[in-house]
C-alpha angles and dihedrals in degrees: 000000000000118000122210131218138150096243127017111201119197109203133038097217124117093287098049096042095045091048091053089050094052092045092051090054087056092050095254119138123222142176118218121199131183132177092221128081120249090250092053091051095047099043103043101106115223137164119274124195106151122200117230091251091054091051091049092052093048094047103037094049093048094246092126133010094173094063090081097032097047102021121092118229115222120196097190150359133227124238108202124193136146088018095299132105124224118191120217103208107210096181094050094041105043104000093242138101144192132236128229102221117140119238094240089059090052088051092051089054095046094047092049092048094048095046091048088054092052097254116177094238117165123193123196092029113128123202111222101175145000115218136187094022092160094055131075089251109055115179135214115212112203144160124232130224091276095045096260118150116251124190120190120189117197144167088240133013117208120201110214095146100114134243095313099046129111098243096071090059090046090058104034099031110178092343094080114173149262111304138187129176121197124221094236142049139200122258103209129197134183115205140178103246140107115267115281091211137015092233135030118283118211105194129192109196132169090254094048145280129318133185121203111199140159137232103179142332089288105029131067129194116206136173137190131190114260143160112285091238095054115136109234089219095050094098135060118229090254091053091050093052091047091052093048093047092049090053094057105046112184094032123087111216123218106235129210143147113311110225102173135032132174143157118238117200120216119236137155122204136168120181115235089227130031095186139037113180107303096347116094134182128221135172121356091353086067102034146354129203134191109262097240093094095044091231106127104094093026091057089051090054091050089053091050095050090055094043094047090057091047093050092048090054093046101043100034101034105019090239113141098179097097091048089051089051096044098092095051094043093047092047091059091065094035093060093043088053091046090053094047092048091048091047095051090045096049093043095052106033128075112234113225090236097042116143127209087263091054092051094048091046089051092054088049089054092050091050090049088058102043096041095048124078089210093045091054090045093054092050092046094047094049096041095050090044139256117263113283113252115237 
């Protein structure tokens, strides 16, 4: 049997769930499927710096009340180099801030909100193909938890299934996208300890980059630059703390038991195409960025805001112009975010082949930012997020 809906959304991450929420407010039905279980989605711990625009969308549309109650507003970050810290004051510079609110908490809120509203949300359902993209009735072919075949026919199919999903290939085909891989990765740890700082510290040290972040009053999240092929179990806890401490000279870290460790590779990707007929990409299915600029989930939200407007116009008014314009409008922000993420990454990390000239030039760049009113303003504006296009 073939099921019918207005919008079939592949992927129950932030992009897919928020899109279903905005569509429902416009009176547009959707089916959301995801290969993962609800528990897997809600317990996979990921970073969570939310731009002010993202927080406003989540709160003002009723997608999340906890984001303000449980999230922690940050009005700045610290850039640390040559043993000294330099605070970038977001509030004073651009009058905006960011919120520390992990992605899995956003997902808990979105799932609860959607299920309470009666959303057709199916876990353990894996999309295996997208057919008839060039027609007005594209179809998602999927398998259910017990292996049964599921076919969903829609007016529009939205790919929100990440970089390894089937929808990206359905849109880009053999054309792929623009890709860059970086020669370093982040070694991340979660530990039981009080925060070592009230705001995030981005530290450039001779041995490489480190990021000191927080998760709660009792848990810290920290990263240090490493080789992409590093074994997460290659270090003892004492060695990890020594590396982290050496990367943030001038700051004394609060130590505690490390209960999670992982290695995060750095890649940038932008799909050549964001739309093929009635199949459209959002979020990580369309692009990925290195985490240095804190743009991943925020960029997905910006995609969704644009696409929700376009689908309202198409499905409620029969006007396809906003959908036609979606790829170009979304790409404007995508490439700005790619540049900012690349800039922060290249400015703060030590390249494996860096010469003495490269290191001294890098310090000069950092000084140019922290000692310039306009340099601080650019970083603050980009980090807290450009206005969302509507």
